CHARMM-style PDB file with segment names, atoms N, HN, CA, C and O in Angstrom:
ATOM      1  N   UNK     1     249.397  38.404  36.167  1.00  0.00      PROA
ATOM      2  CA  UNK     1     250.514  38.321  35.312  1.00  0.00      PROA
ATOM      3  C   UNK     1     249.800  37.319  34.459  1.00  0.00      PROA
ATOM      4  O   UNK     1     249.026  36.483  34.926  1.00  0.00      PROA
ATOM      5  N   UNK     2     250.076  37.433  33.257  1.00  0.00      PROA
ATOM      6  HN  UNK     2     250.705  38.112  32.878  1.00  0.00      PROA
ATOM      7  CA  UNK     2     249.695  37.015  31.969  1.00  0.00      PROA
ATOM      8  C   UNK     2     250.715  36.001  31.541  1.00  0.00      PROA
ATOM      9  O   UNK     2     251.921  36.242  31.562  1.00  0.00      PROA
ATOM     10  N   UNK     3     250.115  34.675  31.089  1.00  0.00      PROA
ATOM     11  HN  UNK     3     249.134  34.479  31.072  1.00  0.00      PROA
ATOM     12  CA  UNK     3     251.013  33.464  30.605  1.00  0.00      PROA
ATOM     13  C   UNK     3     250.660  33.546  29.220  1.00  0.00      PROA
ATOM     14  O   UNK     3     249.566  33.920  28.797  1.00  0.00      PROA
ATOM     15  N   UNK     4     252.062  33.018  28.240  1.00  0.00      PROA
ATOM     16  HN  UNK     4     252.951  32.713  28.583  1.00  0.00      PROA
ATOM     17  CA  UNK     4     251.851  33.119  26.915  1.00  0.00      PROA
ATOM     18  C   UNK     4     252.441  31.902  26.544  1.00  0.00      PROA
ATOM     19  O   UNK     4     253.249  31.320  27.269  1.00  0.00      PROA
ATOM     20  N   UNK     5     252.023  31.433  25.293  1.00  0.00      PROA
ATOM     21  HN  UNK     5     251.367  31.906  24.704  1.00  0.00      PROA
ATOM     22  CA  UNK     5     252.434  30.329  24.641  1.00  0.00      PROA
ATOM     23  C   UNK     5     252.849  30.493  23.357  1.00  0.00      PROA
ATOM     24  O   UNK     5     251.984  30.558  22.483  1.00  0.00      PROA
ATOM     25  N   UNK     6     254.248  30.593  23.003  1.00  0.00      PROA
ATOM     26  HN  UNK     6     254.951  30.541  23.712  1.00  0.00      PROA
ATOM     27  CA  UNK     6     254.891  31.232  21.900  1.00  0.00      PROA
ATOM     28  C   UNK     6     255.324  29.887  21.022  1.00  0.00      PROA
ATOM     29  O   UNK     6     255.999  28.940  21.428  1.00  0.00      PROA
ATOM     30  N   UNK     7     254.760  30.068  19.744  1.00  0.00      PROA
ATOM     31  HN  UNK     7     254.212  30.837  19.415  1.00  0.00      PROA
ATOM     32  CA  UNK     7     255.026  28.885  18.981  1.00  0.00      PROA
ATOM     33  C   UNK     7     255.865  29.445  17.631  1.00  0.00      PROA
ATOM     34  O   UNK     7     255.352  30.368  16.998  1.00  0.00      PROA
ATOM     35  N   UNK     8     257.159  28.886  17.188  1.00  0.00      PROA
ATOM     36  HN  UNK     8     257.576  28.136  17.702  1.00  0.00      PROA
ATOM     37  CA  UNK     8     257.741  28.996  16.233  1.00  0.00      PROA
ATOM     38  C   UNK     8     256.969  28.458  15.120  1.00  0.00      PROA
ATOM     39  O   UNK     8     256.490  27.325  15.107  1.00  0.00      PROA
ATOM     40  N   UNK     9     256.855  29.443  14.055  1.00  0.00      PROA
ATOM     41  HN  UNK     9     257.244  30.364  14.066  1.00  0.00      PROA
ATOM     42  CA  UNK     9     256.088  28.783  12.970  1.00  0.00      PROA
ATOM     43  C   UNK     9     256.814  28.229  12.040  1.00  0.00      PROA
ATOM     44  O   UNK     9     256.240  27.891  11.004  1.00  0.00      PROA
ATOM     45  N   UNK    10     258.246  28.003  12.184  1.00  0.00      PROA
ATOM     46  HN  UNK    10     258.712  28.277  13.025  1.00  0.00      PROA
ATOM     47  CA  UNK    10     259.093  27.246  11.257  1.00  0.00      PROA
ATOM     48  C   UNK    10     259.218  25.756  11.716  1.00  0.00      PROA
ATOM     49  O   UNK    10     258.935  24.768  11.038  1.00  0.00      PROA
ATOM     50  N   UNK    11     259.740  25.786  13.115  1.00  0.00      PROA
ATOM     51  HN  UNK    11     259.970  26.588  13.666  1.00  0.00      PROA
ATOM     52  CA  UNK    11     259.883  24.478  13.435  1.00  0.00      PROA
ATOM     53  C   UNK    11     258.776  23.819  14.476  1.00  0.00      PROA
ATOM     54  O   UNK    11     258.854  22.698  14.978  1.00  0.00      PROA
ATOM     55  N   UNK    12     257.792  24.732  14.661  1.00  0.00      PROA
ATOM     56  HN  UNK    12     257.729  25.643  14.252  1.00  0.00      PROA
ATOM     57  CA  UNK    12     256.711  24.088  15.561  1.00  0.00      PROA
ATOM     58  C   UNK    12     256.800  23.898  17.312  1.00  0.00      PROA
ATOM     59  O   UNK    12     256.055  23.412  18.163  1.00  0.00      PROA
ATOM     60  N   UNK    13     258.095  24.543  17.315  1.00  0.00      PROA
ATOM     61  HN  UNK    13     258.700  24.937  16.624  1.00  0.00      PROA
ATOM     62  CA  UNK    13     258.587  24.210  18.873  1.00  0.00      PROA
ATOM     63  C   UNK    13     257.668  25.623  19.859  1.00  0.00      PROA
ATOM     64  O   UNK    13     257.430  26.804  19.604  1.00  0.00      PROA
ATOM     65  N   UNK    14     257.400  24.793  20.926  1.00  0.00      PROA
ATOM     66  HN  UNK    14     257.594  23.834  21.133  1.00  0.00      PROA
ATOM     67  CA  UNK    14     256.362  25.994  21.741  1.00  0.00      PROA
ATOM     68  C   UNK    14     257.236  26.278  23.150  1.00  0.00      PROA
ATOM     69  O   UNK    14     257.783  25.436  23.863  1.00  0.00      PROA
ATOM     70  N   UNK    15     257.196  27.526  23.293  1.00  0.00      PROA
ATOM     71  HN  UNK    15     256.752  28.209  22.714  1.00  0.00      PROA
ATOM     72  CA  UNK    15     257.748  28.124  24.733  1.00  0.00      PROA
ATOM     73  C   UNK    15     256.451  28.809  25.572  1.00  0.00      PROA
ATOM     74  O   UNK    15     255.598  29.596  25.163  1.00  0.00      PROA
ATOM     75  N   UNK    16     256.618  28.266  26.767  1.00  0.00      PROA
ATOM     76  HN  UNK    16     257.311  27.626  27.100  1.00  0.00      PROA
ATOM     77  CA  UNK    16     255.715  28.945  27.782  1.00  0.00      PROA
ATOM     78  C   UNK    16     256.258  29.910  28.683  1.00  0.00      PROA
ATOM     79  O   UNK    16     256.917  29.493  29.635  1.00  0.00      PROA
ATOM     80  N   UNK    17     256.090  31.093  28.535  1.00  0.00      PROA
ATOM     81  HN  UNK    17     255.554  31.432  27.762  1.00  0.00      PROA
ATOM     82  CA  UNK    17     256.410  32.382  29.203  1.00  0.00      PROA
ATOM     83  C   UNK    17     255.758  33.287  29.732  1.00  0.00      PROA
ATOM     84  O   UNK    17     254.781  33.703  29.109  1.00  0.00      PROA
ATOM     85  N   UNK    18     256.069  33.843  30.969  1.00  0.00      PROA
ATOM     86  HN  UNK    18     256.862  33.505  31.475  1.00  0.00      PROA
ATOM     87  CA  UNK    18     255.212  34.910  31.379  1.00  0.00      PROA
ATOM     88  C   UNK    18     255.568  36.236  30.792  1.00  0.00      PROA
ATOM     89  O   UNK    18     256.423  36.276  29.907  1.00  0.00      PROA
ATOM     90  N   UNK    19     254.879  37.520  31.288  1.00  0.00      PROA
ATOM     91  HN  UNK    19     254.184  37.487  32.007  1.00  0.00      PROA
ATOM     92  CA  UNK    19     255.257  38.633  30.645  1.00  0.00      PROA
ATOM     93  C   UNK    19     256.492  38.936  30.691  1.00  0.00      PROA
ATOM     94  O   UNK    19     256.910  39.208  29.566  1.00  0.00      PROA
ATOM     95  N   UNK    20     257.363  39.021  31.593  1.00  0.00      PROA
ATOM     96  HN  UNK    20     257.024  38.801  32.508  1.00  0.00      PROA
ATOM     97  CA  UNK    20     258.714  39.407  31.476  1.00  0.00      PROA
ATOM     98  C   UNK    20     259.399  38.838  30.735  1.00  0.00      PROA
ATOM     99  O   UNK    20     260.015  39.550  29.941  1.00  0.00      PROA
ATOM    100  N   UNK    21     259.598  37.384  30.654  1.00  0.00      PROA
ATOM    101  HN  UNK    21     259.098  36.806  31.299  1.00  0.00      PROA
ATOM    102  CA  UNK    21     260.229  36.535  29.860  1.00  0.00      PROA
ATOM    103  C   UNK    21     259.823  36.603  28.571  1.00  0.00      PROA
ATOM    104  O   UNK    21     260.718  36.189  27.833  1.00  0.00      PROA
ATOM    105  N   UNK    22     258.657  37.019  27.866  1.00  0.00      PROA
ATOM    106  HN  UNK    22     257.930  37.355  28.466  1.00  0.00      PROA
ATOM    107  CA  UNK    22     258.048  37.388  26.578  1.00  0.00      PROA
ATOM    108  C   UNK    22     258.783  38.617  26.292  1.00  0.00      PROA
ATOM    109  O   UNK    22     259.294  38.656  25.173  1.00  0.00      PROA
ATOM    110  N   UNK    23     258.930  39.505  26.958  1.00  0.00      PROA
ATOM    111  HN  UNK    23     258.515  39.473  27.867  1.00  0.00      PROA
ATOM    112  CA  UNK    23     259.697  40.764  26.447  1.00  0.00      PROA
ATOM    113  C   UNK    23     261.107  40.458  26.213  1.00  0.00      PROA
ATOM    114  O   UNK    23     261.671  41.017  25.273  1.00  0.00      PROA
ATOM    115  N   UNK    24     261.772  39.598  26.993  1.00  0.00      PROA
ATOM    116  HN  UNK    24     261.313  39.144  27.757  1.00  0.00      PROA
ATOM    117  CA  UNK    24     263.144  39.299  26.920  1.00  0.00      PROA
ATOM    118  C   UNK    24     263.226  38.725  25.520  1.00  0.00      PROA
ATOM    119  O   UNK    24     263.923  39.176  24.611  1.00  0.00      PROA
ATOM    120  N   UNK    25     262.361  37.587  25.460  1.00  0.00      PROA
ATOM    121  HN  UNK    25     261.795  37.221  26.198  1.00  0.00      PROA
ATOM    122  CA  UNK    25     262.505  36.882  24.559  1.00  0.00      PROA
ATOM    123  C   UNK    25     262.403  37.373  22.973  1.00  0.00      PROA
ATOM    124  O   UNK    25     262.994  36.754  22.089  1.00  0.00      PROA
ATOM    125  N   UNK    26     261.588  38.555  22.703  1.00  0.00      PROA
ATOM    126  HN  UNK    26     261.108  39.058  23.422  1.00  0.00      PROA
ATOM    127  CA  UNK    26     261.334  39.119  21.707  1.00  0.00      PROA
ATOM    128  C   UNK    26     262.389  40.123  21.334  1.00  0.00      PROA
ATOM    129  O   UNK    26     262.540  40.526  20.181  1.00  0.00      PROA
ATOM    130  N   UNK    27     263.228  40.573  22.529  1.00  0.00      PROA
ATOM    131  HN  UNK    27     263.105  40.246  23.466  1.00  0.00      PROA
ATOM    132  CA  UNK    27     264.265  41.549  22.278  1.00  0.00      PROA
ATOM    133  C   UNK    27     265.382  40.585  21.457  1.00  0.00      PROA
ATOM    134  O   UNK    27     266.094  41.154  20.630  1.00  0.00      PROA
ATOM    135  N   UNK    28     265.526  39.314  21.645  1.00  0.00      PROA
ATOM    136  HN  UNK    28     264.947  38.851  22.317  1.00  0.00      PROA
ATOM    137  CA  UNK    28     266.376  38.386  21.026  1.00  0.00      PROA
ATOM    138  C   UNK    28     266.014  37.910  19.693  1.00  0.00      PROA
ATOM    139  O   UNK    28     266.802  37.690  18.773  1.00  0.00      PROA
ATOM    140  N   UNK    29     264.650  37.760  19.679  1.00  0.00      PROA
ATOM    141  HN  UNK    29     264.010  37.938  20.427  1.00  0.00      PROA
ATOM    142  CA  UNK    29     264.368  37.153  18.316  1.00  0.00      PROA
ATOM    143  C   UNK    29     263.334  37.846  17.549  1.00  0.00      PROA
ATOM    144  O   UNK    29     262.716  38.702  18.182  1.00  0.00      PROA
ATOM    145  N   UNK    30     263.031  37.679  16.412  1.00  0.00      PROA
ATOM    146  HN  UNK    30     263.533  36.983  15.898  1.00  0.00      PROA
ATOM    147  CA  UNK    30     262.167  38.525  15.254  1.00  0.00      PROA
ATOM    148  C   UNK    30     260.555  37.988  15.896  1.00  0.00      PROA
ATOM    149  O   UNK    30     260.368  36.817  16.227  1.00  0.00      PROA
ATOM    150  N   UNK    31     259.602  38.938  15.983  1.00  0.00      PROA
ATOM    151  HN  UNK    31     259.754  39.889  15.714  1.00  0.00      PROA
ATOM    152  CA  UNK    31     258.508  38.652  16.285  1.00  0.00      PROA
ATOM    153  C   UNK    31     257.708  37.970  15.146  1.00  0.00      PROA
ATOM    154  O   UNK    31     256.789  37.191  15.399  1.00  0.00      PROA
ATOM    155  N   UNK    32     258.094  38.297  13.854  1.00  0.00      PROA
ATOM    156  HN  UNK    32     258.840  38.930  13.649  1.00  0.00      PROA
ATOM    157  CA  UNK    32     257.333  37.564  12.743  1.00  0.00      PROA
ATOM    158  C   UNK    32     257.509  36.241  12.626  1.00  0.00      PROA
ATOM    159  O   UNK    32     256.681  35.603  11.976  1.00  0.00      PROA
ATOM    160  N   UNK    33     258.438  35.690  13.134  1.00  0.00      PROA
ATOM    161  HN  UNK    33     259.111  36.208  13.662  1.00  0.00      PROA
ATOM    162  CA  UNK    33     258.672  34.209  12.902  1.00  0.00      PROA
ATOM    163  C   UNK    33     257.974  33.293  14.022  1.00  0.00      PROA
ATOM    164  O   UNK    33     258.098  32.069  13.999  1.00  0.00      PROA
ATOM    165  N   UNK    34     257.134  34.058  15.132  1.00  0.00      PROA
ATOM    166  HN  UNK    34     257.033  35.053  15.151  1.00  0.00      PROA
ATOM    167  CA  UNK    34     256.626  33.394  16.212  1.00  0.00      PROA
ATOM    168  C   UNK    34     254.895  33.659  16.080  1.00  0.00      PROA
ATOM    169  O   UNK    34     254.437  34.534  15.346  1.00  0.00      PROA
ATOM    170  N   UNK    35     254.135  32.849  16.827  1.00  0.00      PROA
ATOM    171  HN  UNK    35     254.506  32.138  17.423  1.00  0.00      PROA
ATOM    172  CA  UNK    35     252.882  33.007  16.912  1.00  0.00      PROA
ATOM    173  C   UNK    35     252.737  33.129  18.663  1.00  0.00      PROA
ATOM    174  O   UNK    35     253.312  32.378  19.451  1.00  0.00      PROA
ATOM    175  N   UNK    36     252.012  34.033  18.957  1.00  0.00      PROA
ATOM    176  HN  UNK    36     251.546  34.643  18.317  1.00  0.00      PROA
ATOM    177  CA  UNK    36     251.778  34.248  20.124  1.00  0.00      PROA
ATOM    178  C   UNK    36     250.419  34.069  20.852  1.00  0.00      PROA
ATOM    179  O   UNK    36     249.588  34.936  20.580  1.00  0.00      PROA
ATOM    180  N   UNK    37     250.073  33.190  21.651  1.00  0.00      PROA
ATOM    181  HN  UNK    37     250.748  32.486  21.872  1.00  0.00      PROA
ATOM    182  CA  UNK    37     248.903  32.851  22.305  1.00  0.00      PROA
ATOM    183  C   UNK    37     248.786  33.443  23.668  1.00  0.00      PROA
ATOM    184  O   UNK    37     249.592  33.006  24.489  1.00  0.00      PROA
ATOM    185  N   UNK    38     247.931  34.366  24.079  1.00  0.00      PROA
ATOM    186  HN  UNK    38     247.276  34.721  23.412  1.00  0.00      PROA
ATOM    187  CA  UNK    38     247.848  34.460  25.745  1.00  0.00      PROA
ATOM    188  C   UNK    38     246.952  33.685  26.223  1.00  0.00      PROA
ATOM    189  O   UNK    38     245.800  33.689  25.790  1.00  0.00      PROA
ATOM    190  N   UNK    39     247.386  32.866  27.241  1.00  0.00      PROA
ATOM    191  HN  UNK    39     248.323  32.864  27.592  1.00  0.00      PROA
ATOM    192  CA  UNK    39     247.092  31.455  27.716  1.00  0.00      PROA
ATOM    193  C   UNK    39     245.947  32.133  28.954  1.00  0.00      PROA
ATOM    194  O   UNK    39     244.969  31.444  29.246  1.00  0.00      PROA
ATOM    195  N   UNK    40     246.104  33.205  29.487  1.00  0.00      PROA
ATOM    196  HN  UNK    40     246.898  33.765  29.250  1.00  0.00      PROA
ATOM    197  CA  UNK    40     245.460  33.740  30.600  1.00  0.00      PROA
ATOM    198  C   UNK    40     244.116  34.222  30.102  1.00  0.00      PROA
ATOM    199  O   UNK    40     243.145  34.291  30.856  1.00  0.00      PROA
ATOM    200  N   UNK    41     244.070  34.551  28.839  1.00  0.00      PROA
ATOM    201  HN  UNK    41     244.859  34.496  28.226  1.00  0.00      PROA
ATOM    202  CA  UNK    41     243.070  35.122  28.205  1.00  0.00      PROA
ATOM    203  C   UNK    41     242.253  33.942  27.675  1.00  0.00      PROA
ATOM    204  O   UNK    41     241.029  33.822  27.705  1.00  0.00      PROA
ATOM    205  N   UNK    42     242.995  33.248  27.274  1.00  0.00      PROA
ATOM    206  HN  UNK    42     243.990  33.345  27.249  1.00  0.00      PROA
ATOM    207  CA  UNK    42     242.251  31.721  26.705  1.00  0.00      PROA
ATOM    208  C   UNK    42     241.530  31.119  27.873  1.00  0.00      PROA
ATOM    209  O   UNK    42     240.327  30.872  27.784  1.00  0.00      PROA
ATOM    210  N   UNK    43     242.185  30.881  28.922  1.00  0.00      PROA
ATOM    211  HN  UNK    43     243.162  31.082  28.994  1.00  0.00      PROA
ATOM    212  CA  UNK    43     241.627  30.265  30.306  1.00  0.00      PROA
ATOM    213  C   UNK    43     240.147  31.230  30.664  1.00  0.00      PROA
ATOM    214  O   UNK    43     239.109  30.729  31.098  1.00  0.00      PROA
ATOM    215  N   UNK    44     240.285  32.253  30.458  1.00  0.00      PROA
ATOM    216  HN  UNK    44     241.128  32.660  30.105  1.00  0.00      PROA
ATOM    217  CA  UNK    44     239.006  33.190  31.082  1.00  0.00      PROA
ATOM    218  C   UNK    44     238.378  32.915  30.026  1.00  0.00      PROA
ATOM    219  O   UNK    44     237.243  32.590  30.375  1.00  0.00      PROA
ATOM    220  N   UNK    45     238.505  32.848  28.617  1.00  0.00      PROA
ATOM    221  HN  UNK    45     239.427  33.112  28.333  1.00  0.00      PROA
ATOM    222  CA  UNK    45     237.406  32.865  27.681  1.00  0.00      PROA
ATOM    223  C   UNK    45     236.735  31.457  27.953  1.00  0.00      PROA
ATOM    224  O   UNK    45     235.512  31.498  28.084  1.00  0.00      PROA
ATOM    225  N   UNK    46     237.366  30.169  28.064  1.00  0.00      PROA
ATOM    226  HN  UNK    46     238.360  30.136  27.958  1.00  0.00      PROA
ATOM    227  CA  UNK    46     236.785  29.143  28.230  1.00  0.00      PROA
ATOM    228  C   UNK    46     235.840  29.171  29.343  1.00  0.00      PROA
ATOM    229  O   UNK    46     234.639  28.938  29.212  1.00  0.00      PROA
ATOM    230  N   UNK    47     236.507  29.508  30.611  1.00  0.00      PROA
ATOM    231  HN  UNK    47     237.483  29.698  30.717  1.00  0.00      PROA
ATOM    232  CA  UNK    47     235.519  29.711  31.765  1.00  0.00      PROA
ATOM    233  C   UNK    47     234.300  30.380  31.806  1.00  0.00      PROA
ATOM    234  O   UNK    47     233.250  30.052  32.361  1.00  0.00      PROA
ATOM    235  N   UNK    48     234.603  31.443  31.091  1.00  0.00      PROA
ATOM    236  HN  UNK    48     235.456  31.708  30.641  1.00  0.00      PROA
ATOM    237  CA  UNK    48     233.158  32.127  30.747  1.00  0.00      PROA
ATOM    238  C   UNK    48     232.096  31.528  29.794  1.00  0.00      PROA
ATOM    239  O   UNK    48     230.924  31.843  29.997  1.00  0.00      PROA
ATOM    240  N   UNK    49     232.347  30.827  28.937  1.00  0.00      PROA
ATOM    241  HN  UNK    49     233.300  30.570  28.772  1.00  0.00      PROA
ATOM    242  CA  UNK    49     231.769  29.820  28.177  1.00  0.00      PROA
ATOM    243  C   UNK    49     231.131  29.042  29.103  1.00  0.00      PROA
ATOM    244  O   UNK    49     229.907  29.158  29.157  1.00  0.00      PROA
ATOM    245  N   UNK    50     231.725  28.199  29.920  1.00  0.00      PROA
ATOM    246  HN  UNK    50     232.720  28.105  29.877  1.00  0.00      PROA
ATOM    247  CA  UNK    50     231.073  27.276  30.797  1.00  0.00      PROA
ATOM    248  C   UNK    50     230.047  27.939  31.740  1.00  0.00      PROA
ATOM    249  O   UNK    50     228.972  27.392  31.985  1.00  0.00      PROA
ATOM    250  N   UNK    51     230.386  29.067  32.236  1.00  0.00      PROA
ATOM    251  HN  UNK    51     231.260  29.511  32.037  1.00  0.00      PROA
ATOM    252  CA  UNK    51     229.201  29.681  32.752  1.00  0.00      PROA
ATOM    253  C   UNK    51     228.103  30.449  31.966  1.00  0.00      PROA
ATOM    254  O   UNK    51     226.982  30.465  32.474  1.00  0.00      PROA
ATOM    255  N   UNK    52     228.285  31.037  30.875  1.00  0.00      PROA
ATOM    256  HN  UNK    52     229.196  31.024  30.463  1.00  0.00      PROA
ATOM    257  CA  UNK    52     227.115  31.055  30.095  1.00  0.00      PROA
ATOM    258  C   UNK    52     226.182  29.801  29.950  1.00  0.00      PROA
ATOM    259  O   UNK    52     224.981  29.848  30.212  1.00  0.00      PROA
ATOM    260  N   UNK    53     226.808  28.721  29.528  1.00  0.00      PROA
ATOM    261  HN  UNK    53     227.784  28.683  29.315  1.00  0.00      PROA
ATOM    262  CA  UNK    53     226.058  27.619  29.346  1.00  0.00      PROA
ATOM    263  C   UNK    53     225.289  27.076  30.623  1.00  0.00      PROA
ATOM    264  O   UNK    53     224.246  26.434  30.498  1.00  0.00      PROA
ATOM    265  N   UNK    54     225.733  27.304  31.596  1.00  0.00      PROA
ATOM    266  HN  UNK    54     226.580  27.825  31.698  1.00  0.00      PROA
ATOM    267  CA  UNK    54     225.068  27.022  33.177  1.00  0.00      PROA
ATOM    268  C   UNK    54     223.887  28.119  33.323  1.00  0.00      PROA
ATOM    269  O   UNK    54     222.794  27.868  33.829  1.00  0.00      PROA
ATOM    270  N   UNK    55     224.238  29.241  32.856  1.00  0.00      PROA
ATOM    271  HN  UNK    55     225.127  29.444  32.445  1.00  0.00      PROA
ATOM    272  CA  UNK    55     223.289  30.225  32.937  1.00  0.00      PROA
ATOM    273  C   UNK    55     222.031  30.004  32.048  1.00  0.00      PROA
ATOM    274  O   UNK    55     220.875  30.106  32.460  1.00  0.00      PROA
ATOM    275  N   UNK    56     222.408  29.681  30.752  1.00  0.00      PROA
ATOM    276  HN  UNK    56     223.347  29.599  30.418  1.00  0.00      PROA
ATOM    277  CA  UNK    56     221.368  29.098  29.750  1.00  0.00      PROA
ATOM    278  C   UNK    56     220.570  28.005  30.088  1.00  0.00      PROA
ATOM    279  O   UNK    56     219.350  27.957  29.934  1.00  0.00      PROA
ATOM    280  N   UNK    57     221.411  26.965  30.639  1.00  0.00      PROA
ATOM    281  HN  UNK    57     222.402  27.004  30.764  1.00  0.00      PROA
ATOM    282  CA  UNK    57     220.520  25.574  31.289  1.00  0.00      PROA
ATOM    283  C   UNK    57     219.699  25.831  32.581  1.00  0.00      PROA
ATOM    284  O   UNK    57     218.641  25.278  32.882  1.00  0.00      PROA
ATOM    285  N   UNK    58     220.449  26.871  33.364  1.00  0.00      PROA
ATOM    286  HN  UNK    58     221.308  27.320  33.119  1.00  0.00      PROA
ATOM    287  CA  UNK    58     219.395  27.002  34.504  1.00  0.00      PROA
ATOM    288  C   UNK    58     218.195  27.976  33.948  1.00  0.00      PROA
ATOM    289  O   UNK    58     217.050  27.666  34.277  1.00  0.00      PROA
ATOM    290  N   UNK    59     218.349  28.893  33.298  1.00  0.00      PROA
ATOM    291  HN  UNK    59     219.279  29.145  33.032  1.00  0.00      PROA
ATOM    292  CA  UNK    59     217.014  29.546  32.856  1.00  0.00      PROA
ATOM    293  C   UNK    59     215.775  28.676  32.483  1.00  0.00      PROA
ATOM    294  O   UNK    59     214.646  28.681  32.974  1.00  0.00      PROA
ATOM    295  N   UNK    60     216.453  27.718  31.192  1.00  0.00      PROA
ATOM    296  HN  UNK    60     217.370  27.714  30.793  1.00  0.00      PROA
ATOM    297  CA  UNK    60     215.447  27.042  30.891  1.00  0.00      PROA
ATOM    298  C   UNK    60     214.849  25.811  31.761  1.00  0.00      PROA
ATOM    299  O   UNK    60     213.796  25.213  31.537  1.00  0.00      PROA
ATOM    300  N   UNK    61     215.706  25.594  32.728  1.00  0.00      PROA
ATOM    301  HN  UNK    61     216.561  26.080  32.910  1.00  0.00      PROA
ATOM    302  CA  UNK    61     215.419  24.777  33.609  1.00  0.00      PROA
ATOM    303  C   UNK    61     214.135  25.280  34.376  1.00  0.00      PROA
ATOM    304  O   UNK    61     213.096  24.632  34.504  1.00  0.00      PROA
ATOM    305  N   UNK    62     214.343  26.339  34.784  1.00  0.00      PROA
ATOM    306  HN  UNK    62     215.187  26.866  34.680  1.00  0.00      PROA
ATOM    307  CA  UNK    62     213.591  27.387  35.787  1.00  0.00      PROA
ATOM    308  C   UNK    62     212.147  27.731  34.764  1.00  0.00      PROA
ATOM    309  O   UNK    62     211.054  27.877  35.311  1.00  0.00      PROA
ATOM    310  N   UNK    63     212.257  27.808  33.662  1.00  0.00      PROA
ATOM    311  HN  UNK    63     213.145  27.690  33.218  1.00  0.00      PROA
ATOM    312  CA  UNK    63     210.936  27.930  32.953  1.00  0.00      PROA
ATOM    313  C   UNK    63     210.327  26.667  32.809  1.00  0.00      PROA
ATOM    314  O   UNK    63     209.098  26.730  32.805  1.00  0.00      PROA
ATOM    315  N   UNK    64     210.867  25.400  32.675  1.00  0.00      PROA
ATOM    316  HN  UNK    64     211.866  25.349  32.679  1.00  0.00      PROA
ATOM    317  CA  UNK    64     210.160  24.458  32.505  1.00  0.00      PROA
ATOM    318  C   UNK    64     209.521  23.834  33.802  1.00  0.00      PROA
ATOM    319  O   UNK    64     208.503  23.142  33.782  1.00  0.00      PROA
ATOM    320  N   UNK    65     210.226  24.154  34.917  1.00  0.00      PROA
ATOM    321  HN  UNK    65     211.053  24.716  34.933  1.00  0.00      PROA
ATOM    322  CA  UNK    65     209.549  23.901  36.019  1.00  0.00      PROA
ATOM    323  C   UNK    65     208.466  24.934  36.583  1.00  0.00      PROA
ATOM    324  O   UNK    65     207.588  24.524  37.343  1.00  0.00      PROA
ATOM    325  N   UNK    66     208.523  26.061  36.266  1.00  0.00      PROA
ATOM    326  HN  UNK    66     209.236  26.395  35.649  1.00  0.00      PROA
ATOM    327  CA  UNK    66     207.433  26.974  36.730  1.00  0.00      PROA
ATOM    328  C   UNK    66     206.015  26.509  35.763  1.00  0.00      PROA
ATOM    329  O   UNK    66     204.849  26.444  36.154  1.00  0.00      PROA
ATOM    330  N   UNK    67     206.629  26.186  34.222  1.00  0.00      PROA
ATOM    331  HN  UNK    67     207.576  26.239  33.905  1.00  0.00      PROA
ATOM    332  CA  UNK    67     205.298  25.500  33.468  1.00  0.00      PROA
ATOM    333  C   UNK    67     204.523  24.502  34.087  1.00  0.00      PROA
ATOM    334  O   UNK    67     203.296  24.455  34.177  1.00  0.00      PROA
ATOM    335  N   UNK    68     205.299  23.772  34.472  1.00  0.00      PROA
ATOM    336  HN  UNK    68     206.295  23.810  34.399  1.00  0.00      PROA
ATOM    337  CA  UNK    68     204.927  22.618  35.082  1.00  0.00      PROA
ATOM    338  C   UNK    68     203.912  22.578  36.649  1.00  0.00      PROA
ATOM    339  O   UNK    68     203.005  21.809  36.963  1.00  0.00      PROA
ATOM    340  N   UNK    69     204.594  23.880  37.486  1.00  0.00      PROA
ATOM    341  HN  UNK    69     205.331  24.505  37.231  1.00  0.00      PROA
ATOM    342  CA  UNK    69     203.809  24.335  38.443  1.00  0.00      PROA
ATOM    343  C   UNK    69     202.582  24.897  38.334  1.00  0.00      PROA
ATOM    344  O   UNK    69     201.690  24.812  39.179  1.00  0.00      PROA
ATOM    345  N   UNK    70     202.517  25.601  37.069  1.00  0.00      PROA
ATOM    346  HN  UNK    70     203.242  25.671  36.382  1.00  0.00      PROA
ATOM    347  CA  UNK    70     201.293  26.395  36.480  1.00  0.00      PROA
ATOM    348  C   UNK    70     200.291  25.505  36.295  1.00  0.00      PROA
ATOM    349  O   UNK    70     199.171  25.556  36.804  1.00  0.00      PROA
ATOM    350  N   UNK    71     200.841  24.461  35.348  1.00  0.00      PROA
ATOM    351  HN  UNK    71     201.751  24.420  34.935  1.00  0.00      PROA
ATOM    352  CA  UNK    71     199.745  23.519  34.695  1.00  0.00      PROA
ATOM    353  C   UNK    71     199.142  22.559  35.991  1.00  0.00      PROA
ATOM    354  O   UNK    71     197.940  22.338  36.136  1.00  0.00      PROA
ATOM    355  N   UNK    72     200.004  22.138  36.724  1.00  0.00      PROA
ATOM    356  HN  UNK    72     200.980  22.317  36.607  1.00  0.00      PROA
ATOM    357  CA  UNK    72     199.628  21.335  37.919  1.00  0.00      PROA
ATOM    358  C   UNK    72     198.635  22.469  38.899  1.00  0.00      PROA
ATOM    359  O   UNK    72     197.801  21.952  39.642  1.00  0.00      PROA
ATOM    360  N   UNK    73     198.718  23.538  38.881  1.00  0.00      PROA
ATOM    361  HN  UNK    73     199.396  23.958  38.278  1.00  0.00      PROA
ATOM    362  CA  UNK    73     198.088  24.359  40.056  1.00  0.00      PROA
ATOM    363  C   UNK    73     196.573  24.591  39.283  1.00  0.00      PROA
ATOM    364  O   UNK    73     195.511  24.597  39.905  1.00  0.00      PROA
ATOM    365  N   UNK    74     196.690  24.782  37.798  1.00  0.00      PROA
ATOM    366  HN  UNK    74     197.552  24.777  37.292  1.00  0.00      PROA
ATOM    367  CA  UNK    74     195.161  25.512  37.458  1.00  0.00      PROA
ATOM    368  C   UNK    74     194.516  24.426  36.578  1.00  0.00      PROA
ATOM    369  O   UNK    74     193.356  24.650  36.232  1.00  0.00      PROA
ATOM    370  N   UNK    75     195.224  23.024  36.070  1.00  0.00      PROA
ATOM    371  HN  UNK    75     196.167  22.843  36.351  1.00  0.00      PROA
ATOM    372  CA  UNK    75     194.454  22.171  35.264  1.00  0.00      PROA
ATOM    373  C   UNK    75     194.190  20.884  36.288  1.00  0.00      PROA
ATOM    374  OT1 UNK    75     193.531  19.917  35.907  1.00  0.00      PROA
TER     375      UNK     75
END
């Protein structure tokens, strides 16, 4: 189930709702006055960025270590 942050563009008030509550909320209110952020998707994107950084760091660390081992063995 996705979680959403709904921000009123006029007043700046924030609402934190799940999918069911969001649908009911927009039945009562006009969608044009609100900004909608999917918090579940934002959390997933942030988590994926962290994993990408770990993968890149690990690749470079493995490259440096293998270069050091090759230099020690042959020179």
